[in-house]
C-alpha positions in Angstrom: 91.1 49.0 107.5 95.1 48.7 107.9 96.9 51.7 109.2 98.5 52.9 106.0 95.3 53.0 104.6 93.5 54.8 107.2 95.7 57.3 106.5 95.9 57.6 102.9 92.2 57.6 102.7 91.9 60.4 105.5 94.6 62.5 103.2 92.2 61.5 100.3 89.0 63.1 102.2 90.6 66.6 103.2 92.3 67.2 100.3 88.9 69.2 99.1 89.3 71.2 102.1 93.4 71.9 102.2 95.6 71.6 100.5 97.5 68.3 100.0 100.4 69.2 102.2 98.4 70.1 104.8 96.0 67.6 104.4 98.8 65.4 104.5 100.0 66.6 107.8 96.3 66.3 109.7 96.2 62.7 108.2 99.4 61.7 109.9 98.2 63.9 113.1 95.1 62.2 113.2 96.5 58.5 113.0 99.1 59.3 115.2 96.6 60.6 117.8 94.7 57.1 117.2 97.1 54.6 117.2 99.4 56.0 119.4 102.6 55.9 116.9 104.9 58.3 115.3 105.0 58.3 111.7 108.0 56.1 111.3 106.5 53.6 113.5 103.5 53.7 111.7 105.1 53.2 108.5 106.7 49.6 109.9 103.1 48.8 111.0 101.2 50.5 108.4 99.5 46.4 107.0 98.4 46.4 110.8 94.4 46.8 111.1 92.6 49.2 113.4 90.9 47.7 116.0 87.4 48.8 116.8 87.8 51.7 119.2 90.0 53.4 116.5 88.0 53.1 113.5 85.0 54.4 115.7 87.6 57.6 116.4 88.8 57.9 112.7 84.8 58.0 111.6 84.5 60.7 114.1 87.1 62.6 113.5 86.5 62.4 110.1 83.0 64.2 110.3 84.5 66.8 112.2 86.7 67.5 110.2 84.7 67.9 106.5 82.8 70.1 108.7 85.8 72.7 108.9 86.8 72.2 112.4 90.2 72.4 113.1 92.5 69.4 114.0 93.7 70.9 117.1 90.0 71.2 118.5 89.3 68.0 117.4 92.1 66.5 119.8 92.0 68.8 122.2 95.7 69.7 121.7 97.9 72.0 120.1 102.0 72.8 120.4 103.5 76.2 121.1 106.8 77.2 121.8 107.6 73.4 122.8 104.6 72.9 125.2 101.9 70.8 124.4 98.8 72.6 125.5 95.5 71.5 126.0 93.2 73.1 123.2 89.4 73.6 123.1 87.3 76.1 120.9 87.0 78.9 123.8 90.7 80.0 122.9 92.3 80.9 119.9 94.7 78.4 118.0 98.5 79.3 118.6 100.2 80.4 115.4 103.2 80.4 114.9 103.5 84.5 114.2 102.8 84.2 118.1 105.9 82.1 118.9 108.3 84.9 116.8 106.9 87.4 119.2 107.6 84.8 122.4 111.0 84.2 120.8 111.2 88.1 120.5 110.9 89.0 124.4 113.1 85.9 125.0 116.5 87.1 122.8 115.8 90.6 124.1 115.8 89.7 128.1 118.7 87.0 127.1 120.6 90.0 125.3 120.1 92.4 128.4 122.0 90.2 131.0 118.5 89.4 132.9 119.5 86.5 135.7 115.9 85.0 134.8 116.6 81.8 133.2 117.6 79.3 135.5 116.2 79.0 138.9 117.9 76.8 141.5 115.9 75.0 144.5 117.5 77.9 147.1 116.1 81.0 144.8 112.8 79.3 145.2 111.4 82.5 147.2 113.5 84.9 146.3 111.6 88.2 144.7 112.0 88.3 140.8 113.8 90.8 139.0 111.4 91.0 135.9 107.5 91.0 136.0 105.6 90.3 132.7 101.8 90.1 132.1 100.1 88.8 128.8 97.2 90.7 128.0 94.3 88.7 127.0 96.0 86.0 127.6 93.6 82.7 126.0 95.0 79.3 126.1 98.0 80.7 128.6 100.4 80.2 125.7 102.5 83.0 125.7 102.3 83.3 129.4 103.3 79.8 129.8 106.2 79.7 127.0 107.6 82.9 129.1 107.5 81.5 132.0 109.0 78.0 131.0 111.7 79.9 129.2 112.6 82.0 132.0 111.6 80.3 135.2 113.5 83.4 137.5 110.5 85.6 136.2 106.7 86.5 137.7 104.8 86.0 134.9 100.5 86.8 135.4 98.2 86.5 132.4 94.5 88.1 132.1 91.3 87.3 130.2 87.8 88.5 130.1 86.4 84.7 129.7 86.4 82.7 132.4 86.1 80.1 129.7 89.8 81.0 128.4 91.0 80.9 131.8 90.1 77.5 132.7 91.7 76.5 130.0 94.8 78.5 130.8 94.9 77.0 134.3 94.4 73.5 132.8 97.4 73.7 131.1 99.6 75.6 133.8 98.6 73.0 136.2 99.2 69.9 133.1 102.4 71.6 132.5 103.5 72.5 136.1 104.6 75.7 134.9 103.3 78.7 138.0 101.1 81.9 136.1 98.6 83.7 137.8 95.6 83.6 135.6 93.1 86.6 136.3 89.6 87.4 135.0 89.8 91.2 133.9 87.8 93.1 131.1 90.8 95.0 129.9 88.8 97.1 128.0 87.4 98.9 131.4 90.1 101.6 132.4 89.1 100.6 136.5 89.2 97.0 135.9 93.0 96.7 134.1 94.0 99.4 136.5 93.8 96.9 139.4 96.7 94.8 137.6 100.4 94.7 138.9 102.9 96.8 137.4 104.8 94.9 135.5 108.5 95.6 133.4 106.9 93.4 130.5 103.7 93.8 129.3 102.9 91.7 126.2 99.5 90.7 123.9 97.9 89.1 121.2 94.6 91.5 121.4 91.8 90.7 118.9 92.5 93.2 116.0 90.5 92.3 112.9 88.1 94.5 111.8 84.4 92.7 111.6 84.4 93.3 107.9 86.7 91.2 107.2 85.3 88.1 108.5 83.6 87.3 105.2 87.0 87.0 103.2 88.3 84.4 106.5 88.8 80.9 106.2 85.8 78.9 107.5 87.2 77.2 109.6 88.2 80.3 111.7 84.6 82.1 111.4 83.2 78.7 112.4 84.7 77.2 115.1 87.2 80.0 117.3 86.1 82.4 119.6 84.8 85.8 117.9 85.8 87.7 121.1 89.4 86.8 120.7 89.6 87.7 117.2 87.4 90.7 115.7 87.3 94.4 116.9 85.0 97.2 115.4 85.0 98.7 112.2 85.1 102.1 113.2 87.7 101.4 115.8 90.2 98.4 114.9 93.1 100.1 117.3 90.5 99.6 120.4 92.9 97.0 122.0 95.7 99.4 121.4 94.3 102.3 122.6 93.9 100.4 126.2 97.1 99.0 126.4 98.8 102.2 126.0 96.8 103.6 128.7 97.3 100.7 130.6 101.0 101.1 130.1 101.2 104.4 131.7 99.9 103.6 135.0 101.5 99.8 135.4 104.0 100.0 133.4 107.6 100.7 135.2 109.8 103.6 133.2 111.6 102.3 131.0 109.3 99.3 130.8 108.1 97.2 127.4 105.4 96.5 125.6 105.2 93.9 122.8 102.0 93.5 121.0 101.4 91.0 117.7 99.5 93.7 115.2 97.4 93.9 112.2 99.8 93.5 109.5 97.4 95.9 107.6 97.6 98.4 110.4 101.2 98.5 111.4 102.2 102.4 110.4 98.4 103.3 112.8 99.8 100.9 115.4 103.1 103.0 115.8 101.8 106.1 114.9 99.2 105.7 117.9 102.0 104.8 121.0 104.5 107.4 119.3 101.4 109.4 119.7 100.9 108.2 123.4 104.8 109.7 124.4 106.6 105.7 124.0 110.0 105.5 122.7 111.8 103.3 120.7 109.4 102.1 118.9 110.1 99.3 116.7 107.9 97.5 114.3 108.8 93.6 113.3 107.7 91.9 110.6 107.6 88.3 111.1 109.5 85.2 109.2 106.3 85.7 105.9 107.7 89.2 105.9 104.6 90.8 107.1 104.0 93.4 109.4 103.1 91.6 112.3 105.0 92.5 115.3 105.8 96.2 117.6 108.2 96.8 120.4 107.8 100.3 122.4 109.4 101.3 125.4 107.9 103.7 128.5 110.0 106.8 128.7 111.9 107.2 132.0 110.4 110.1 134.0 113.0 112.6 133.8 113.0 113.6 137.7 113.2 110.0 139.1 114.8 106.7 138.2 113.0 103.5 137.5 111.3 101.7 140.4 111.9 97.8 138.7 115.1 96.3 138.8 114.1 95.0 135.5 114.9 95.8 131.9 115.8 99.6 131.5 117.2 101.6 128.5 120.5 101.5 130.2 120.8 97.7 129.3 119.3 98.4 126.0 116.5 95.9 124.6 
């Protein structure tokens, strides 16, 4: 089969599972991976036949894709905030909305004038003025993207899944980005209080009620890790309650929590953090116009100044 024919054939097979544009995108990703050629070069070489090894890969990938396996797992890769990440079914596939969450943090820190964006060789051992932890780090995408964008920040990532942490550590090693990944059951109060005190907490926690599973795409339900997706129907804010408690004990005064949320629970989530004493609660919509992110600030103690040199309300995020 010729290269051009192979891509068209795969697109035809995938149209029954995905819409035409998504099927075309996946077919292009597969052929680029198999041939090592970007689209422009494939167009010029569309009449060149696939070699035997490439044909075998095409067949293998086809069978996995029609079984609704996400292409990111098939290829063991996904792109996030300019980073190429190793990916397998122990971790969630990064979504564009989560890139918006990272971008919100980076822009806020830049606006606050924090000196964390460039590290000079002479500063390699300097203590960071900004400390960040990513709760439920999964593939490490958020933590690694933040560290890449802000090299002088000190960044941690925690997760309950050792398999997920192995993926995160692999990504950190392959990208040569230094993030400290650690195992923690965040719903265990004693365990989460062993984590470091920080200026920013960020999290994309599980937030989908189990009852919603039946309405979701089969490629998500059948292949992505349920522990990273679902929460009990009777306590959908369970992780946000834990984040609110964690912030009281491990967030510097004036520090911030940034979270991705269930679009249907935005008002309930903001109410939770207001009730817990957080201030400057901001609900933000994603590019699709859905309530998707929340930022909250820990109030300064009336009797004490902030311990951290990190972001404070004085330099307003």
